[in-house]
Every structure is written in C-alpha cells, then in structure tokens.
N, C-alpha and C positions, 0 to 999 in steps of 0.2 A: 570872226576870230576865234569862238571857242572851239570851233569843229578844228583850224589849225591845230591850237594849242592840244586838245586828245588827241588826236593823228599820232603826236610826238611822246604821247607817255611810253609808246614801247621803247623806244630810244631812249630815254633818260630812264626810266624805274626798271628797267630792266637788266637783272644778275648774269641772266645767261640765255642763250640765244637756242640752247637743246630745251627736247622736251625734259620735264619734272620725273626724277627718277625715285620709286618705290626709295623709304628710309628704313633702317633698324636700328635703333638706339639699344645700347648692350650694357648692363652694369651700374642703372644710373638709378639714381636714392627719387624715389616718387616722393613730392609732397603735396599733401592731404590739406588742404586751406581750410578747409570747413572742419574738422577735425582735429587738426593742427598735429597730425602724426608723419611718419617717414616710414616709404616703406623699399628699403635699399636693394641691391642687386636686382632691379629688375630690368627687363626688354621692352620695347614700345616699338611697333611695328605700325609704320604710315605707310597706306596704301593709295594713289591719289591725292585725294583732298583730307581722306578721314582717318582715323585710330581704326587699323585692322584688329590688332590684338597686343594683348597687356599680360605678362607675370615672366615666371623664371622661365620657363622652357616656352621660349616662341623660335617657329622657325619661319625662314623665308627662301625664298629663289635665291640662285644664286647674281641675277643681275639686281640687288638691291645694294642700297649703299649704305654701308654698316658702319658703325661707330660705337666707337668704343668710350663711353660716357663714365668710367669708376673716376668716383672722386667725384663726381658732380649732381649737379639737381635740377629734379625737373617739376617746372609750374605751368601752371594753362597761362595764355598769353592773357597781357593785361589787356582793359576796357578804360577808355573816359568816355563819359557817359553823357558830356556834353561840350561839343567845338562847334565850329563854324569853317568848315574847309571851302566852303564855295563863295566866300568871298569878296573873290579875283579872279579872272579868268586862268591865273598861273598858278593858282594858290595849291593845288592838289601833288602839282610836277615837285613845289618842296616838301609839302606835308608829310607824303605818304614814305619819303624812305628818313624822315625825321620819326613817326611812327614805329617805324619797323627797327631801327637802328639802339632804340629806346625798348624794346618789347611789346610796344602797345601794337597787338594785334586783332583791334578792334574801337571801332568810335561809333557814337552816337551822334548825327548833325542835327542841329538846332534852328537852322535859321539859316536861310541862302539866296544868295541873287541868281544864281543858275536855276532856269526852270526846271522843274521836276524831272523832264522825259530828259533831259541832257545828264541829270543827276544820275537817274536811273542804268543809261547807256552805259556810263563809268563804272557803277556798281556792277554792271556784267561784264564789264571785260576784268576785274579783280575775280568774280566769283569763275570765270572759265578760263581763269589761269595767262593768260594774257598779257597780264601785267601784273607784278607784285603790289599789294596793297592790304592796309587794312579791313576788316568787314567790316558794310558800311549800315548803318540803322539808320532811315531818312524820316525822321520825326520832324521834318521842321517848317509844318505849315502850321504859321503863326499866325493868329488873330487878333487884330487890334481895333480900336476905335479909330475914328476918322480925326486924321488924316493918316493914320499910321505913325509907328516912332523910327522905321526905317524902311528902305525901297522895298517893294516886294513882296509887302504884307498881304494877306485875303483881311479885307475891311468890314467892321460887320456893328450899326448902332443901335442897330434892335433886335430883339429876338427871332423876328424874321428873318432877318440876314442875317442872324448866326443860322439858325436853322439850313438855310440855304449854301453858306459858307462850307456846313459838316458835308454836304450832299456833296457838294464840288471836290472837296477834300479826301472822300472815299473813294469818289469815281478817279481822281487823278492817280490812285493808289500810293497814298502818304502811310506811313504806320503808325499815326496817332496824330492828334489833335491839339496845335499848343497855344496855351492863352496867354495874351501877354496884358502889360501894365494899365494900360488905360478903359478897359471895357468896364462899362457901367454894372452893375449887381442884375439887372435883367437879365441883359442880354451875357454874360457871363454864364449863369445859370442854366437861360436856354443853349448855351454851348455844349455844358456838362449833359443835361438830360439827350442830348439830339448824338453827343458825341459817344453816351453808353448804349441808345439804340442805335448805333451803328456798328457798334464792337471796337472803337477806336478809344485807344487810354486818352484822357486825358493830363496832359501834361505842361509844363509850363509856369510861367509867373502866375501868383496870387493877386489879380488885380488890386491896385490901389488903394477903389475905393470898398474892397470885400472884405469880410473879417477872415481870419484862417480858419474859426470854427465853421463859417458856413460854406467854407470849400472842401472842409474834411465830408460835411453833408451832403455836399452836392456829388459827391463819388469822386474828386481831383487825386490824380494815379499819382502820379510825379510831380513833385513841387524843384524848379528850379532855384537855385538860390538861396541863402539860409536866412537872409534877413525879417524875413515876415516873422520866421518864430521868434526871434527876442521881442519883435512888437508887438506879438500874440502876449508874449510875458508881462507885459505890461498892464497895469490897472487902467493904464488911458488908451487903450486899444483901442475903444468905441470914440470917445471923443477927436482921437487922430484922424479917423475914419471921418468922422463928419464933419469935420473942418475943411478936408479934402471934397467932400457930398458938396457943401454946401458953396466952398467956392467957387468949382466947376459949374454947380446950377446957377450959378450968377454971372457965368461966362469969363471967369478968370484967364489972364492972360497967362502965357505957356512960362512965362519969368516967377508969376507970382506961384502957380502950383507947382515949380519946383521948388522956390522957397518952402513953402508948407513941408514938402515934405523934407526938405532937408530938416528944419525943424524938430520934426519925430527926434532926431538922434540925440537930444537934449532931454527929451520927454523920454525917451524909453532909457536913458542912463540912471534919470533918477525917481522911476518910477517900476524899475524890473523889479518883481517881486517871484521869489523861488519857490514860492507854495503854489501859485497860479500857474509857474513854468510846470510845474510835475504835474499837472494837472494837466495841461492841455498836450504835454509829451506824450502823456499815458495815450489820450486820445489818438496822436498822431501815430503811435505806434500800433494801437489796437484797430487804426482806418488803414494799416500797411500803409499807409502815403510814404513813396518813396522818396526821399532829399537827394539833389545834386548840390553840394553844399556850395563850391567852387570858392572855397576861403582863399585859397592862392590869388586872388584878385585884389585880396588888400594890397597885395606888394605892389601892384602899380599905384595904388593910391598915396601907399608911403613914399614911394619913391625909391622901394629897394628893386635897382634895376641894374642888370648886367653891365658891366665895360664892353665898350666897343671891342674888344680884343679879347672875348670869349669865344668858345668855339659855335654855342650857341647861337650866338650873334652874328658869327661872321658865316655861317652856313647859310642865312636868308639873303636872299636878293635883294642887291645896293636900294632898290628903290623903295622896298619896304623899310628898312633903316634908315632910312631917308626919311619916310613918311613918319617913324616911329622918334625921331629925333625933333618933329615940329611942333609946337603947341597943341593942347589938346586940350577939345571944347568941353569934355568930363572934367580935367584937372582944373579948366577955369571956370566950373560952375561951383566950384567948391567955395562957400564960405569962410572966413575966418573962424566963425563958430564952428564949421564942421572939422575944419584943418586941426584947431585944438582941441578937439574932442576924441580924433581918429584913433589915437593910441587904445583909448578906454573905452571907445565902440569895438574895437576888434577886438581886446582883450575880454570884453562881454561875450560878443557874440563866439568866440573860442569856450569859454565856461560854460555857454550852453547848448555848445555841440558838443561836449563832452558829457553833461545830463541827456541830450536826445540821446547818444550812443549807448548809455547807461540804460536810459528808458528801455531801448528795443525799438529805435526808429531807425528804418533799412534807409542804409547811406548808402548812396553809388559816386564813386570817385569820379570827381567832375573839374573843368578847369577855364571853360567859358574861351580854349584856346582860339585865336584866329587870326589874321593879318589884320583886319580893321580894331584889334583889339590890343595896344602896346604890349609888349615883356610879357606876353603871355602866349608861350611857345607848344606848338604841336610836340608832343612827344615828352619833350625836357618838363614841362611844367607838369606832368601827371605824373611823375615821380617828386615833383618838388611837393604837390597837394599831400601823397602818401606819406612823405616825412613830416609834414605841418600835423595830419592825423598822431603820431607815434608820440610828435614834441608836444601835443595837446594832451595824450593819456592815455590813447590807444595801444593795444599791441602789435609788433609787427602782423600776425597774424591775422590782426582785426584789420588793421588797415589793407592786407591785402582781400580778405574777403569781397570790401567794397569795390574794389577791380577786378574781380576774377569770377566770383562765383555770386554775386548779388547781381550785375548783370546782364550776362546772358539769361538770368530767369526771369526778370523783371522783363526784359523783351521778348520773350517766350518764343525764345530760340530753342526750336525740338533739338536739335544736334549739338548744344552747348549748355552746360550747368558746372560749369565749374570744376569738374572732375573729370580726370583722368581718366579714359575708359576706354574699349572698342567702340566705336560707332560713334563716338566723338569728333569732333570736327578737329583736324589738325592743325590747332593755333597754341603752340606751348613756345615757353622759355626758358634755356638749358643756361644756368648760372654755376660760377664756381664754388657758391657756400651756401650756405644754409639760408636761406632770407628769413626762415622764423627768428632766427638769431638775428638779424639787422636787416635792415634793406638796402645798405649802400652796396650790397652785390649785383643791384636791380639797375646801376648803372653802365655796366662794364659786359653786357653777356655776354656767354661764350657763343652762343647761335640762340638764332630767333626760329619758329616753325610758323609758315603762315599759308594758312589753307593747301597744306603740306607739301610746301615747301619750304626747304630749308634751306639759309642763309646764315653761313659759317662764318664764324669771327675776320677770313677775309674779305669775307663779300659783304659784311657788315661796316667794317672797314676801308672796303672801296664806294659804299655810300657816302658814307663821313666827306671822303675827298672828293669825290664829285662836286658833293655843295659847298665844300669851300672853295673847289677850283672855278665853278659857275658863277660864284655869287661876286669874284673879285674884278 
C-alpha cells in the first residue's frame, strides 16, 4: 500500500513538470535573524539547490528566472523541530504542501509507523528534486520499556537491551536516539552512554522515573515537550518520582500509573519554587540542553479547536477530520481535578518558559503536529507556536530564531545555519513585510524557496486549492 502512495507523490505534489530554473532575486531586503538587522537592496542568486551568491552586484546567466523583490523581505525557511509525518500511509501527501504554503521548509520527524527504509526513500526523492517537500531530519528512533507506548517502538527493559537497541539504530541510519517515557533509570542511563559512544544525539522524553538533573548529567541533548521543567522547579520533584518508582516496582496497573502522573499537576502548582527554578534553568542552559516545548499542544486539552469550515480544517482529508471528531483517549483520561487545574497549569508552564528563555535555554520551535494528534496541524501550528512565544514575552526576532537559526545548528546540518549566504541551502521565505515588526506576515508568504525550487504566490495558492478540492 505504501509503495502505491509513494508512487503518487510526483503527481500530487509537483507544481511543475519542467526542470527547476536558477533564480535571481533582486532588490530584496535580507533579514538577519541572529543579529536583528536588515540589509536592503540585495540580490540573491540560487543555482540548483543552493545559494550561489549574495550581494549588491550579482551577475547571472540569461536563463535565470529574475524576480524583482523590491519592498519585500527575505528570511531563512522555517523549521518545525517536532512532528510526526508518517503516522499513516497517506500523511505526507497532505503534510508536505501544508508545510510549504506556510513557509516551513524543514521538519524533524520524531516517531513514525513507516520503516526507516521507506522514510529514507521519500527523503531521497525530496533531496533529488523529484517532489517538492520540506527537508527531513529522521530522528524518530524512539525507545521505550515494554510493551511500548506506541506501535513500532524499539523496546528496552535492561541496560544490555538498551545497548543492543542503540547499535541497531546506528546501523539503520537514524539521526538520533529518542528516549521515551517509561524507561527505568538504569536502562535510560545505558541508552545515554551508548548513544554518546555511537556519536548519536540523545533526544526525546525525560523518562517519568528520571530526574531532570540526572538527564542533564547523563548528557541528554534535546528534550521533547516542556512539562518536565516545571516539575523540576517543584520542591517535591524527587517525592513525585519516588511515588511512581514504588508503584511501578510493585506492579501497578496502567490506570494507577496514569493517576499518579496526573496527581503531579496539583503538587507542582503548590510547590513550584522560583529560586529552585532559576537554578535548574541555569543548569539546562549551561548543558546546552535544547528544548522543543510544543506549547501549542495545550490548545487541544483546552478545547481551543478551529471550526470545521476554517481553511486549515478543510485542507485535511475527510477521514482525518472524521477521526478528529471522535472521542479521544487522552481527553477521556483527564480527571476532573486535572481539568480544573488546566488553566493554572498552562499559565505556570508559560511563566516557566519565559524564565527558561531569559536564562538562555536553547529553544527549538515545535508542535507535535500529526494526523494522530487532533487539531495539531502540519504547517499552521508552527506559526501558532511562534505567535504564542511572542504572546508570552519573546520578541518576533527571538521567536523566529527558534525556527530558523537554532534548528539547523542543533541538527548539525553543514549547509544550513539560519544565515542567508553563498553555499547555504536554498530554503527561503519571501515576505511582504518586515517580520521583525510582527509575525503576521508569515501567514501569507509572497514566495517560498525549498531546495532551490521557487514556489511563487500563484503556485502556493494552487497547492491550497488542490488540498481543498481533494478533501471534499
């Protein structure tokens, strides 16, 4: 079935059947997001998949596609650092155009139902220019204790099993090892040690029985989701960990385990300590532990869902919209106490997030977008996440840094670092207004360049129309 779907991508996603022409943008203002400065009246020449030259006097052959971008602003393409685009056989067919129309030219996949070989095959088709899509970083080799929280996980219940799993992950060609929630501490520590020896970053969840400081000392490189930071700011962090350790050692049922974890919300609210929080955040920053917050996930639990007639909903396949309208096991697992505390818990998360940013904790903009996660949208939710950062207290430049500069540097991509310069990959977004003044301009880019392929506004509109027509 997947082979049939993959064969259809060239038809469904291609915006042109002709070879991609070189592109020369002239009179454009470059936005340096790291420095927060503007360079007006620049020319950018893109040859093949990469930027060939940047400056005021850039020459090009007669065959180049010339675009006068006077009055427009050019930024590096956006990244979503935590997504799941392989949770169904047909998902990339919708996800890819959704990313492109929102200026997202790179994503890190954090866990999939597709075998790695099939993910790599699709990745190769994007890299060759056969189909347009965001650059893929495949970091979804998630490792959990038996029986596993999701299908398709690597399983490890002992340190020896963790070492064997890392060897397999390395052999298969994954970009990282992803730890998950139910690992015990000895197994997690073996996973961390073996990952480091293999030269693979350890990313993922801090397991529910492991203290945040233990993870820092173990060399955890990238933490997915934000909730463990407010928990580490609680004076009762160790007591909460011990409660779960004791219950699981005694053979607690899944229902009992979830109840213990749910009880943490009230404890954290009552025992969160600002001084303790400042100390742990300083340690996170010193360790260069990158955090993918996925704060936008809170909207799902609060019921902040778009109506059925919004464009983002209408662009989804009918079967996805139908599935999202059914009862969800995550909402059904919420206790009355958790619901009553939700607003206060989310407010504390956001207060702590601002403290983390000000402490220098490196942030990777991220959403957990997936067909398996209702109302978390490929593309659209990344812009929602950035807006949320600004609402919390970051400047537009600081928010953009988390989606343009920080991700490719953390991923170790040799040809991307959030700077528009010769030799960098041709992943760019052309905007009508200065995004340093406000992020609203991201919602409708004038053009998107992905892997050197220029998609102008008409082609982006055509992608939108194709999604709307295909979902009817």
